[in-house]
Every structure is written in C-alpha cells, then in structure tokens.
N, C-alpha and C positions, 0 to 999 in steps of 0.2 A: 381639601387640604390646607392647613396653614402652614405657609413657608417656615422653616425653622429660625430665620433670621428674624422675622416679626416676632414669633414667640420669644426669642431672646429680648427685642426689644421691649416687649411689655413686661417680660420679667424684670429687667432693669429699671423701666419706669416706676414699677410697682414697688420695688424695694427701695427706691429712691424717695417715693413719697412717703412710706412707712418710717424711713430713717429719718426724716423731715419732721413727722408729726412725734416720734418720740424725743427728738432733740428739743423741740418746742415745750413738751410736757415736763422735761426735764429742766430747761431753763426756768420755766415758771415757777417751779417747785424750790428752786436754788436760791431764788432773790426774793423770796416773800418776806424776809427778815431786811430787807435793804432799807436804809434811812439817811437822813440827811443831819448833819450837825451845823447850827448856825451860831457862829461867832458873834454875838451881839458885843462884846466887850471892845475896849481899846487896846488890847494887846495880842499878840499871835499865840494862838493855839500850837503847841508842840508835839503834844501826845493824844491819843483818843486809843484807850483801850475798851475791848468788848469782850465779854465772858459771859457763858451761860451761868444762870443763876446757881445750877448746883455747883460750880467749879469755886473751889477753895482760893484761886489764884486769879491774878490778872492775866491774860492772854497777850499775845505781842502787841505792840503799838500799830494799829492799822493804818495810820499815816505814814509809815516808813520813813522815807527822807523827806516827805513833804511836811510843810506847814500851811496854818489856815490863818490866813491875814485877818485882821479886824473888820467887822461889817461884811462877811462874805460865809457862803455855806459850801460843804463839800457831801458828796455823795458817798455813802461807806456801803459798799457791796458786800453783802454776807455769802459764803459759800460753806457748802459742805455740813450744815446744821439739819437737813432734813425739814422737818416739822416742828422743830424747837422754836418756841416763841418768847420765850422769858429770858430776860439778859439784864445784866448789871454793865454800867457804861461810867467809865471815868474819863473826865476831859481834864488836861493839864495846860496851863498857859507857860509863857517864856520866863515867868518869874516863880514859878513852881506852886502857884494856887491852883487848887483843882477841885473839881464837883464831882460828885458821884451820885449816879441815878441806880436806884434798886428795882429791881421786879419790872422792869420796861417790857412790855409786849410788843416787840418789834412786828409782830405780823399784824398790829392795828395800828402803831405809832408811825408816822412818817417824819416827825421833825424833834429833835434834841437841841434845846438852846442853852448856849454857854454864855456869860455867866449865869 
C-alpha cells in the first residue's frame, strides 16, 4: 500500500508541472505579436499607437510615460490579442511628426523603423 503522504506529494507535483505547462503555452500565445520600434531619427519618439486593423481608431499610447530617445529601440509587448496578427501602427515624435504603418503582420514582423 502506498502511504497517503506520498500520494499527496505526487498529486501536488503533477499539478505543479501541469500548471507550468499551461502557463508556458499561454505565454507563448500572448506574445506572438511582440515587436521592436527602432527610432532611427534625431528626435525623441513620444507616442506609439497600435490597433488591430479592424479598429476605426487608435488605441492608447503603448509608451505610456516613457519616451524613445534617438538611435534606440524599444520592445513593444502585445497582450490580449490571441491569434490576431494584422495591426496598424502610428509613431509620433516630439514635434508632432508621425508615420503610420498599415496592415503590419506582427506575427512575422519583428522591427518597425521610424522615421
């Protein structure tokens, strides 16, 4: 007969492994659209807007309180879009100059360059 304590220990270990596997799958699906914005310009980027192509308006600025200095890049982490791949992106600098990218497949594109 197997001691009850050993049964409980095996059950807890199995549950932990299963939870880790589910978390790994969820994480992998959540970030398939992650991408970098590279600021190749001489001005700071103040705003980056990303919206699914089916949306009629820009979503919130993904930089929040951050800015992107000249000659640097930033990782934009996309969450909550499931398997949605097609997005529109708007990047705006400190002078209000912007560039819009339409129908960007973020499931296959890793870098977006500004300007």
